[in-house]
VOGU-3710 file (C-alpha; in Angstrom, 3 decimals, decimal comma):
1> ltrfacylva> -32,201/17,052/9,317  -28,881/15,251/9,352  -28,402/12,293/7,052  -28,700/9,966/10,039  -31,970/11,580/11,128  -33,309/11,197/7,592  -32,248/7,547/7,705  -34,176/6,972/10,955  -37,278/8,669/9,585  -37,137/6,775/6,297
11> mngdnkkpqv> -36,485/3,373/7,843  -39,380/3,802/10,251  -41,746/5,163/7,609  -44,472/3,423/5,649  -42,747/1,812/2,679  -46,038/1,731/0,764  -45,566/5,444/0,172  -43,374/6,039/-2,903  -41,247/8,722/-1,241  -40,499/6,499/1,765
21> aaaqlyfaal> -39,704/3,516/-0,473  -37,339/5,705/-2,535  -35,641/6,963/0,642  -35,250/3,409/1,957  -33,753/2,341/-1,375  -31,333/5,299/-1,228  -30,190/4,412/2,285  -29,807/0,737/1,392  -27,583/1,710/-1,557  -25,656/4,106/0,676
31> aetfqqhieh> -25,115/1,386/3,289  -23,881/-1,048/0,624  -21,487/1,538/-0,800  -20,240/2,394/2,677  -19,673/-1,319/3,379  -17,592/-1,568/0,193  -15,616/1,485/1,322  -14,896/-0,128/4,694  -13,749/-3,315/2,958  -11,233/-1,223/0,991
41> vdgidrvlir> -9,697/0,607/3,982  -6,652/-1,676/3,946  -6,380/-0,914/0,235  -6,315/2,813/0,953  -3,356/2,285/3,285  -1,603/0,198/0,624  -2,096/2,870/-2,030  -0,753/5,582/0,284  2,272/3,552/1,397  2,990/2,504/-2,202
51> semtdglksl> 3,018/6,170/-3,197  5,421/6,928/-0,349  7,590/4,034/-1,554  7,867/5,637/-4,979  9,029/8,902/-3,413  11,385/7,093/-1,034  12,949/5,074/-3,850  13,565/8,265/-5,854  15,241/9,847/-2,849  17,351/6,755/-2,156
61> sstakrhgve> 18,379/6,520/-5,811  19,459/10,146/-5,808  21,392/9,745/-2,549  23,044/6,546/-3,767  24,176/8,153/-7,028  25,572/11,195/-5,197  27,492/8,859/-2,897  29,082/6,782/-5,620  26,763/3,940/-6,620  27,492/3,016/-10,209
71> nyaffqnagy> 25,286/-0,071/-10,473  21,957/0,703/-8,819  20,564/-2,812/-9,408  23,363/-4,356/-7,316  22,788/-1,746/-4,588  19,025/-2,367/-4,641  19,482/-6,133/-4,496  21,735/-5,781/-1,455  18,769/-4,375/0,463  16,525/-7,194/-0,716
81> rgmynmdlar> 19,160/-9,802/0,161  19,416/-8,346/3,654  15,678/-8,317/4,226  14,615/-11,448/2,348  17,775/-13,602/2,058  17,373/-13,442/-1,736  17,603/-10,922/-4,551  14,615/-9,256/-6,195  14,339/-11,673/-9,152  14,429/-14,746/-6,932
91> lsafkgikag> 12,024/-13,163/-4,445  9,539/-12,335/-7,215  9,689/-15,929/-8,452  9,373/-17,266/-4,887  6,230/-15,195/-4,321  4,775/-16,134/-7,706  4,827/-12,668/-9,221  4,012/-12,865/-12,928  6,189/-11,360/-15,651  5,332/-7,695/-16,114
101> eklldrmgkd> 4,118/-7,266/-12,530  6,069/-5,301/-9,946  6,620/-6,985/-6,606  5,956/-3,718/-4,762  2,504/-3,564/-6,370  1,625/-6,974/-4,910  2,910/-6,429/-1,362  0,448/-6,166/1,494  0,350/-3,193/3,832  2,755/-4,601/6,439
111> elaanlfrit> 5,337/-5,670/3,878  5,143/-2,328/2,061  5,566/-0,461/5,342  8,589/-2,594/6,250  10,172/-1,880/2,872  9,419/1,820/3,206  11,202/1,786/6,564  14,099/-0,143/5,010  14,651/2,350/2,190  14,227/5,467/4,325
121> qtdakiknes> 16,666/4,104/6,916  19,164/3,107/4,217  18,956/6,653/2,859  19,477/8,078/6,356  22,406/5,755/7,111  24,204/6,736/3,911  23,738/10,441/4,629  24,451/10,307/8,372  27,611/8,229/8,003  28,738/9,969/4,789
131> lrgqgrleda> 29,263/6,586/3,152  30,890/6,557/-0,292  31,402/3,967/-2,988  29,485/1,024/-4,428  30,714/-1,561/-1,919  30,106/0,506/1,215  26,629/1,519/0,068  25,717/-2,079/-0,791  26,913/-3,108/2,683  24,728/-0,380/4,245
141> afvvgrkvrg> 21,674/-1,501/2,243  22,268/-5,113/3,296  22,737/-4,253/6,984  19,582/-2,135/7,134  17,607/-4,850/5,316  18,924/-7,470/7,752  17,872/-5,365/10,770  14,372/-4,822/9,377  14,127/-8,584/8,764  15,174/-9,322/12,344
151> tmielsgttp> 12,654/-6,873/13,739  9,844/-8,355/11,641  10,682/-11,881/12,781  10,967/-10,778/16,403  7,629/-8,953/16,403  5,449/-11,123/14,183  7,286/-14,431/14,004  7,010/-14,337/10,197  9,848/-13,932/7,733  9,110/-11,233/5,158
161> ehlpiaepiq> 9,420/-13,640/2,223  6,532/-15,671/3,661  4,102/-12,757/3,834  1,310/-13,360/1,329  1,021/-11,353/-1,854  -1,944/-9,023/-2,128  -4,323/-7,991/-4,850  -2,595/-5,920/-7,558  -2,469/-2,269/-6,500  -4,028/-1,178/-9,818
171> dvkkklkdts> -7,119/-3,268/-8,992  -7,312/-1,679/-5,540  -7,112/1,805/-7,060  -9,899/0,929/-9,504  -12,168/-0,348/-6,707  -11,521/2,762/-4,622  -12,301/4,974/-7,606  -15,511/3,038/-8,322  -16,634/3,354/-4,698  -15,932/7,090/-4,781
181> kkfkkldkpk> -18,022/7,421/-7,947  -20,896/5,559/-6,256  -20,787/7,956/-3,294  -20,831/10,963/-5,627  -23,723/9,508/-7,592  -25,712/8,863/-4,400  -25,046/12,382/-3,151  -26,160/14,026/-6,393  -29,559/15,668/-6,016  -32,240/13,921/-8,073
191> kg> -34,091/15,977/-10,652  -37,852/16,166/-10,356
//
């Protein structure tokens, strides 16, 4: 029988019988674990986009250095200034990010996706236009950030700096890992 067929049989069985009661308990635990998994779907997207951000930032850093950026922090802040009207330090303070936390690890899915788009398009603009030098690359980062900001405001009516912070990404990863362990434990055959 499929798992669903077993569920139907168990839930319609006589729970006074130990085997039926055990099956009902199993399916109740499975349903609870599945509910937790569904609640973490947004977290899964955040973890995936955050991972893509890491790769995108490495690529952008490499491109920027090859094209003449000497001070990466200034270049990076140009993108933030374009998108948020403030640099990274001020933005972190504005959003209430604690010392030792990374802003990217507290961004929600939409904000992460917007920043991923911003960095990939900055990388593409630098390459496609063969831009060179600190000033020109900072200008490119600012312009791309400004366009992403405008698009976000146009589509959602919300400025990116006013998007709420999310649960720390490390906590999301832990919850996803715990849920995965619960599924594995439920799927393990019982001895005896």
